[in-house]
C-alpha positions as a Markdown table, in Angstrom:
| # | Residue | x | y | z |
|---|---|---|---|---|
| 1 | Met | -4.1 | 1.2 | -2.6 |
| 2 | Ser | -0.7 | 1.4 | -4.0 |
| 3 | Arg | 2.1 | -0.7 | -2.1 |
| 4 | Met | 3.0 | 2.8 | -0.7 |
| 5 | Val | -0.4 | 3.5 | 0.8 |
| 6 | Cys | -2.4 | 1.8 | 3.1 |
| 7 | Ala | -4.9 | 1.1 | 5.8 |
| 8 | Arg | -5.3 | -2.2 | 7.5 |
| 9 | Val | -8.1 | -4.6 | 6.9 |
| 10 | Ser | -8.8 | -5.7 | 10.3 |
| 11 | Ala | -10.4 | -2.7 | 10.2 |
| 12 | Ala | -13.1 | -3.4 | 8.3 |
| 13 | Ala | -14.7 | -1.2 | 5.6 |
| 14 | Pro | -18.6 | 0.3 | 6.0 |
| 15 | Gly | -20.5 | -2.7 | 4.3 |
| 16 | Thr | -17.9 | -5.5 | 4.2 |
| 17 | Ser | -17.9 | -8.5 | 6.7 |
| 18 | Lys | -14.9 | -8.4 | 9.6 |
| 19 | Pro | -12.5 | -11.2 | 8.8 |
| 20 | Gly | -13.3 | -14.9 | 10.4 |
| 21 | Leu | -10.6 | -16.2 | 13.3 |
| 22 | Arg | -8.7 | -18.4 | 10.4 |
| 23 | Glu | -8.0 | -14.9 | 8.5 |
| 24 | Arg | -7.4 | -12.7 | 11.8 |
| 25 | Lys | -5.0 | -15.6 | 13.1 |
| 26 | Lys | -3.5 | -15.1 | 9.3 |
| 27 | Leu | -3.0 | -11.0 | 9.5 |
| 28 | Lys | -1.6 | -11.3 | 12.8 |
| 29 | Thr | 1.0 | -13.7 | 12.0 |
| 30 | Arg | 2.0 | -11.4 | 8.5 |
| 31 | Gln | 2.1 | -8.3 | 11.3 |
| 32 | Ala | 4.7 | -10.5 | 13.7 |
| 33 | Ile | 6.6 | -10.9 | 11.3 |
| 34 | Arg | 6.6 | -7.5 | 9.2 |
| 35 | Arg | 7.0 | -5.8 | 12.3 |
| 36 | Ala | 10.2 | -8.3 | 13.4 |
| 37 | Ala | 11.7 | -7.7 | 10.2 |
| 38 | Phe | 11.4 | -4.3 | 10.2 |
| 39 | Arg | 12.6 | -3.7 | 13.6 |
| 40 | Leu | 16.0 | -5.8 | 12.0 |
| 41 | Phe | 16.1 | -4.1 | 8.9 |
| 42 | Ala | 16.5 | -0.8 | 11.1 |
| 43 | Glu | 19.2 | -2.1 | 13.4 |
| 44 | Arg | 21.1 | -4.4 | 11.3 |
| 45 | Gly | 20.2 | -3.1 | 7.4 |
| 46 | Tyr | 18.1 | -5.2 | 4.8 |
| 47 | Asp | 21.2 | -6.8 | 3.3 |
| 48 | Ala | 22.7 | -7.9 | 6.5 |
| 49 | Thr | 19.1 | -9.2 | 7.6 |
| 50 | Pro | 18.7 | -13.3 | 6.3 |
| 51 | Val | 14.9 | -14.4 | 6.8 |
| 52 | Asp | 16.1 | -17.4 | 9.5 |
| 53 | Arg | 16.9 | -14.0 | 11.5 |
| 54 | Ile | 13.3 | -12.7 | 10.8 |
| 55 | Ala | 12.0 | -15.7 | 12.0 |
| 56 | Ala | 13.7 | -16.4 | 15.0 |
| 57 | Ala | 12.9 | -12.8 | 16.0 |
| 58 | Ala | 8.7 | -12.9 | 15.2 |
| 59 | Glu | 9.1 | -16.5 | 16.9 |
| 60 | Val | 8.0 | -18.8 | 14.0 |
| 61 | Ser | 10.1 | -20.9 | 11.2 |
| 62 | Pro | 11.4 | -20.0 | 8.1 |
| 63 | Ser | 9.2 | -21.6 | 6.2 |
| 64 | Thr | 6.4 | -20.1 | 8.0 |
| 65 | Val | 7.8 | -16.9 | 7.1 |
| 66 | Leu | 8.7 | -18.1 | 3.1 |
| 67 | Arg | 4.4 | -19.1 | 3.3 |
| 68 | Tyr | 3.6 | -15.5 | 3.6 |
| 69 | Phe | 6.3 | -13.7 | 1.8 |
| 70 | Pro | 7.5 | -16.0 | -0.8 |
| 71 | Ala | 11.0 | -13.6 | -1.2 |
| 72 | Lys | 12.5 | -11.3 | 1.2 |
| 73 | Glu | 11.5 | -8.4 | -0.7 |
| 74 | Asp | 7.6 | -9.0 | -0.3 |
| 75 | Ile | 7.8 | -8.1 | 3.5 |
| 76 | Val | 8.5 | -4.6 | 2.6 |
| 77 | Leu | 6.2 | -4.4 | -0.4 |
| 78 | Thr | 3.3 | -6.6 | 0.1 |
| 79 | Asp | 0.6 | -5.3 | 2.6 |
| 80 | Glu | -3.4 | -5.1 | 3.9 |
| 81 | Tyr | -4.1 | -2.4 | 1.8 |
| 82 | Asp | -5.2 | -3.0 | -1.7 |
| 83 | Ala | -8.5 | -4.9 | -0.4 |
| 84 | Leu | -9.3 | -2.0 | 1.8 |
| 85 | Leu | -8.3 | 1.1 | -1.3 |
| 86 | Ala | -10.3 | -1.1 | -3.9 |
| 87 | Ala | -13.3 | -1.6 | -1.5 |
| 88 | Gly | -13.3 | 2.3 | -0.8 |
| 89 | Ile | -13.2 | 2.9 | -4.8 |
| 90 | Arg | -16.5 | 0.9 | -4.9 |
| 91 | Ala | -18.1 | 2.9 | -2.0 |
| 92 | Arg | -17.8 | 6.1 | -3.4 |
| 93 | Pro | -20.7 | 8.1 | -5.4 |
| 94 | Thr | -20.4 | 6.2 | -9.2 |
| 95 | Gly | -20.5 | 9.5 | -10.7 |
| 96 | Glu | -17.5 | 11.1 | -9.1 |
| 97 | Pro | -14.6 | 11.7 | -10.8 |
| 98 | Phe | -12.1 | 9.3 | -10.0 |
| 99 | Val | -9.2 | 12.1 | -8.6 |
| 100 | Glu | -11.4 | 13.0 | -6.1 |
| 101 | Thr | -12.1 | 9.5 | -5.2 |
| 102 | Leu | -8.8 | 8.5 | -5.0 |
| 103 | Arg | -8.4 | 12.0 | -2.9 |
| 104 | His | -11.4 | 11.2 | -0.6 |
| 105 | Val | -10.3 | 7.8 | 0.1 |
| 106 | Thr | -6.3 | 7.9 | 0.8 |
| 107 | Val | -6.6 | 10.7 | 2.6 |
| 108 | Gly | -9.3 | 9.1 | 4.8 |
| 109 | Ile | -6.6 | 6.3 | 5.3 |
| 110 | Met | -4.0 | 8.5 | 6.1 |
| 111 | Arg | -5.6 | 10.2 | 8.8 |
| 112 | Asp | -6.2 | 7.2 | 10.4 |
| 113 | Ile | -3.5 | 5.4 | 10.1 |
| 114 | Gly | -1.7 | 5.5 | 13.7 |
| 115 | Ala | 1.9 | 6.8 | 14.4 |
| 116 | Thr | 2.9 | 3.1 | 14.7 |
| 117 | Asp | 2.3 | 2.0 | 11.7 |
| 118 | Arg | 3.2 | 5.5 | 10.1 |
| 119 | Gly | 6.8 | 4.8 | 11.3 |
| 120 | Glu | 6.9 | 2.0 | 9.2 |
| 121 | Leu | 5.1 | 2.8 | 6.2 |
| 122 | Val | 8.1 | 5.8 | 5.8 |
| 123 | Gln | 10.4 | 2.9 | 6.5 |
| 124 | Arg | 9.3 | 0.9 | 4.0 |
| 125 | Ile | 8.9 | 3.5 | 1.5 |
| 126 | Arg | 12.8 | 4.8 | 2.2 |
| 127 | Leu | 13.5 | 0.5 | 1.7 |
| 128 | Ile | 11.6 | 0.6 | -1.7 |
| 129 | Arg | 13.7 | 3.5 | -2.6 |
| 130 | Asp | 17.2 | 2.6 | -1.3 |
| 131 | Val | 17.8 | -1.1 | -1.8 |
| 132 | Pro | 17.9 | -1.8 | -5.3 |
| 133 | Ala | 16.3 | -5.7 | -4.5 |
| 134 | Val | 12.8 | -4.1 | -3.3 |
| 135 | Arg | 13.0 | -1.6 | -5.8 |
| 136 | Gly | 13.7 | -4.2 | -8.5 |
| 137 | Arg | 10.6 | -6.2 | -7.3 |
| 138 | Thr | 8.4 | -3.6 | -7.4 |
| 139 | Ala | 7.1 | -3.2 | -11.4 |
| 140 | Glu | 5.6 | -6.6 | -10.8 |
| 141 | Leu | 3.4 | -5.7 | -7.7 |
| 142 | Thr | 2.7 | -2.5 | -9.5 |
| 143 | Ala | 1.1 | -4.1 | -12.2 |
| 144 | Arg | -1.0 | -6.2 | -9.1 |
| 145 | His | -1.9 | -3.1 | -7.9 |
| 146 | Ile | -3.5 | -1.4 | -11.4 |
| 147 | Glu | -4.9 | -4.3 | -12.0 |
| 148 | Thr | -6.9 | -4.3 | -8.1 |
| 149 | Val | -7.8 | -0.5 | -9.1 |
| 150 | Ser | -8.6 | -0.9 | -12.4 |
| 151 | Ala | -11.2 | -3.9 | -11.7 |
| 152 | Ala | -13.0 | -1.8 | -8.6 |
| 153 | Leu | -13.0 | 1.4 | -10.9 |
| 154 | Ala | -14.6 | -0.6 | -13.6 |
| 155 | Glu | -17.0 | -2.3 | -11.7 |
| 156 | Arg | -18.3 | 0.9 | -10.6 |
| 157 | Ala | -18.3 | 2.8 | -14.0 |
| 158 | Gly | -19.9 | -0.3 | -15.5 |
| 159 | Arg | -17.3 | -0.8 | -17.8 |
| 160 | Pro | -14.5 | -3.5 | -18.4 |
| 161 | Ala | -11.8 | -4.0 | -16.7 |
| 162 | Asp | -9.1 | -3.9 | -19.7 |
| 163 | Asp | -11.1 | -1.0 | -20.8 |
| 164 | Leu | -7.8 | 1.7 | -21.5 |
| 165 | Gly | -9.5 | 4.7 | -19.9 |
| 166 | Ile | -9.9 | 2.8 | -17.4 |
| 167 | Arg | -6.3 | 1.4 | -17.1 |
| 168 | Val | -4.8 | 4.6 | -17.7 |
| 169 | Val | -6.5 | 6.4 | -15.3 |
| 170 | Ser | -5.8 | 4.1 | -12.6 |
| 171 | Ala | -2.3 | 3.8 | -13.4 |
| 172 | Ala | -2.1 | 7.2 | -13.2 |
| 173 | Gly | -4.0 | 7.9 | -9.6 |
| 174 | Leu | -1.2 | 5.5 | -8.2 |
| 175 | Ala | 1.9 | 6.8 | -9.9 |
| 176 | Ala | 0.6 | 10.2 | -8.4 |
| 177 | Leu | 0.2 | 8.8 | -5.4 |
| 178 | Gln | 3.9 | 6.8 | -5.2 |
| 179 | Glu | 5.6 | 10.1 | -5.9 |
| 180 | Ala | 3.7 | 12.0 | -3.1 |
| 181 | Met | 4.6 | 9.1 | -0.8 |
| 182 | Leu | 8.2 | 9.1 | -2.1 |
| 183 | Arg | 8.2 | 13.2 | -1.1 |
| 184 | Trp | 6.9 | 12.6 | 2.5 |
| 185 | Ala | 9.4 | 9.8 | 3.1 |
| 186 | Gly | 12.4 | 12.3 | 2.1 |
| 187 | Asp | 11.5 | 14.4 | 4.9 |
| 188 | His | 7.9 | 13.5 | 6.5 |
| 189 | Glu | 8.3 | 15.8 | 9.5 |
| 190 | Ala | 7.8 | 18.7 | 6.9 |
| 191 | Thr | 5.1 | 18.1 | 5.4 |
| 192 | Ser | 1.8 | 16.2 | 6.0 |
| 193 | Pro | 1.1 | 12.7 | 3.6 |
| 194 | Gln | -2.5 | 13.9 | 3.5 |
| 195 | Glu | -1.1 | 17.7 | 1.9 |
| 196 | Leu | 1.3 | 15.4 | -0.6 |
| 197 | Ile | -2.0 | 14.0 | -1.5 |
| 198 | His | -3.6 | 16.7 | -2.3 |
| 199 | Arg | -1.3 | 18.2 | -4.2 |
| 200 | Ser | -0.7 | 15.3 | -6.1 |
| 201 | Met | -4.5 | 15.1 | -6.8 |
| 202 | Asp | -4.6 | 18.5 | -7.9 |
| 203 | Val | -2.1 | 17.8 | -10.4 |
| 204 | Leu | -4.4 | 15.2 | -12.0 |
| 205 | Ala | -7.3 | 17.1 | -11.6 |
| 206 | Arg | -5.7 | 20.3 | -13.8 |
| 207 | Gly | -5.7 | 17.5 | -16.3 |
| 208 | Leu | -1.5 | 17.2 | -16.2 |
| 209 | Thr | -1.1 | 20.6 | -16.7 |
| 210 | Leu | 1.4 | 22.7 | -14.8 |
């Protein structure tokens, strides 16, 4: 999924094999680093939290943090969600409109996210919105997310991944999800993310008419 919408790869998608011991250990380390960082960001602020303090809180070395996350911004922006989103797209019926596929997969993901992960997701979205260094790095990762979704959609549609239509649809779908998540993070107690995803997908389904 886009950088803002996700579920854990550790809960393997139907039809996929569970990760091996080595991958589970890597996932556990990534999650420990990320959660330590988010805790410190909440306590001290993003700019006042250096990598070495994150490493100490996660009980790993600074070099381990940088091996998993080459830049501090990547702790906020990198997650395990895109692989599950791609798997969900591939698992949907071939002839299903992409908007409905994206609606089904992302609503299901958000429904399954626990309270702790949901709170972390809100924090991530707000960091992306409010911290210039994080926001500035999103363009590179957005391009990567479009590549991931385009590849999954192209495989299902039997078209090349660089097909213009595939890429436009992928980019539009991810942008709609991003706007839904930004709205949710702004007032996450008032409206459920599932409702906002439905509303965003409805706009796409109408052909971008108002």
